[in-house]
C-alpha positions, 0 to 999 in steps of 0.5 A: 857459458853451459854442460860440458860439452858447452865450454869445451866448445869454446876452446874450439871457437877460435878455429871455427870463427876464423872459419867464419870470417873466411866465409865472409870475407870470400862473400865479399869479395865476390860481390855477395855479402850477407843477406840484410833485413832492414832494421830502421833508418839508418841501419839502427834497430827500432823498438818492436811495434806489435806483430800484424794479426792474421797470419802465423809465422814460425820462428825458429831458435838455435841453442846448444843445449839439448838438455834444456829443451822440455824447460824451453818448450814449457816457456815458449808457451807462455810466450806464444799464449801472448802472441798466437800469431807468433810460433817458436820452434826451439832447435838444440844441438850438441854443443860439439856439433853447433858451431859448424851447424851454425856456420853453415846455417848463417852462411847460407843465409836461412834456417834460423831466427834466433840463435845463440852466440857464445859469449865475448868474441863469439859473439863479437866475431858473428856481430862483426861479420855482418850477420846479427841485428843490433838491438840496443833499442829494443824494451828491456835491453837497457836494463841489463847490467853493462857488464852482461851486455858487454859479452855480446857487443860488437866492435862497433859497440852496439849490442847484439845479444840478449844476455842468457844467464850469469855462470859463477866458478865455484867449490861445490861441497858435500855438507854431510861428509864435511860434518862427519869429519868435523870440518869447516867451509875454508875461507882461506888457502891454508885453512883449505890444504888443511881440509883437504889433509884431513879428508884425505887421511880418511881415504876421502878425495879431497876433489873431485877434479878431471883434467882430460878436458883442459878447459875445467883446469881454468876453472878451477884456477880461476876459483883460487886465484883469488887467494894469490892475486886478490880481486878486481884492483889487480884485474884492472892493473893487468888490464892497464898492463902494470902487471902480467902473467909473469907477475909473482902473485899470478905464478903463485896462482899457478903454484897453488894449481901444481899443489892441489895435484896431491889432492886429486883423484889418481890420473885425473889427468885421463879421467873425464869430467862425468868420471868425477862429477860421479864420485862427488854425487856419490860420497867418494869425493868431497868437493867438486869446481866447476860452473854453477850450472852442474848443480842442475846436473847434481839435484837430478843425480843425487837430489839428497845429497846436501850441497852447499858452496865455496865462492873463492878464497881470500888472501888472508882471514877474514878477507874478501871471498869474491865470486867468479862470474861469466855470461854464459851466452846470449841469443840474437836475431839473425839479420837475413830473418824473413820475420823481422818483427817477430823477432823483436817481440821475441827478443823484448820477451827474453830481455823481460823479468817474466823470462828470466823468472821462468828460466830461473826457476825451470832451470835452476839459474842465475839469471841476467836479467835484473829483479828476478829472485831465484827460488833454489837455495844455493842459486839465491846464495850465488845471487846474494855473492854476487851482489856482495863481491864479484870478480869476472873470469879473467881468462874467458872474458879478457884473455878469449882471443888470439889464435889460439886463443890465450886462455885456450894456450893457459889450459894446455900449458896447464895439462903439460905442467901436470904430466911434468913437461912446463915448469910453473915458470914456463906455464906463465912464460908462454901464457904471457907470450901468447898475449903479447900477440894480441893484448892491448892494454888499456890507455 
């Protein structure tokens, strides 16, 4: 949703949300529900009116992206120039500390006006606990694709957050290393294995993969899964219960993860992501798999490295290679804000093409706002690939529920496979056992 810590924190979201809901439940039992601010007749959010001119107000905006502070200060300055009576204080925290800080803030009822929401179940749980203001009727929200808005809905179906950006899981590769070794970007699994073998024979690490943080393994799996299961048709079957994680096609995707082990760095299961990033941008490894948010990292570390991406691998030559996408968080309005009208005005700015373009330009990210044209060539490519063919990050978008989440259990099981504690089949069985506890197939 994100740097390394962002997604890693998502693994802990189940525990955090349980704590959050427990506090909310206790408050309700004591007759002291979360403080609320009227959102209009019947609780419905009304379109924001221009804030009254006069006394200046300050909105506090929480985020887990400390590395984005400089960019946000520039973007917020554009908003403040047009709304001189509204000041916005961008207040980011370390991603590993964000959930705890936000929980304390929400239960205390003060300290934040605009808050960054973890995607999907993370946003839903906070909305269901009554801490957010619905924003369906704010200008620009209805223009955002439904699939993106789904990452910030409550169980009531209302929208509670403006999607920030779209992440893509991709295979980054060093074009110079490929060219020097006479290699072309592979399109199928067999071609990929041939490329890996050729690189390994030259003493080059084929894939800079970390296994210490288990979430990285599910991202890598998401890129290779289409070569086994195909695209959205298979995912729809899974959501309908026609196939499950013990299906031969899905088991084949796990087998491929096991086969890739020989192309990872030695002792990769104990390596941090930053360690393998260094292998990639120093040219010791030819490929690196992660979210598109890593583009900014590599361009800072080695701006001269010739980068390109592979979205996924096809089941057969000439087949579809969909790009794997997911929403990387949203921004919502704290229901207890003392400045609801000003907060709505700022949220309309976040839903605007103006913000989306500034965000994309400053941070080299794929904005969720329609009509934004990225200036970075690789972000442009990812946007075009998304327009052509995309699939959701299955484990995050559809199987991020349960305690622990099915996504987390799948990731931990992959780690177990790599240390020879679990077989491929056992990974599939444990993942399905987790899903059986909560997942209800669509009718």
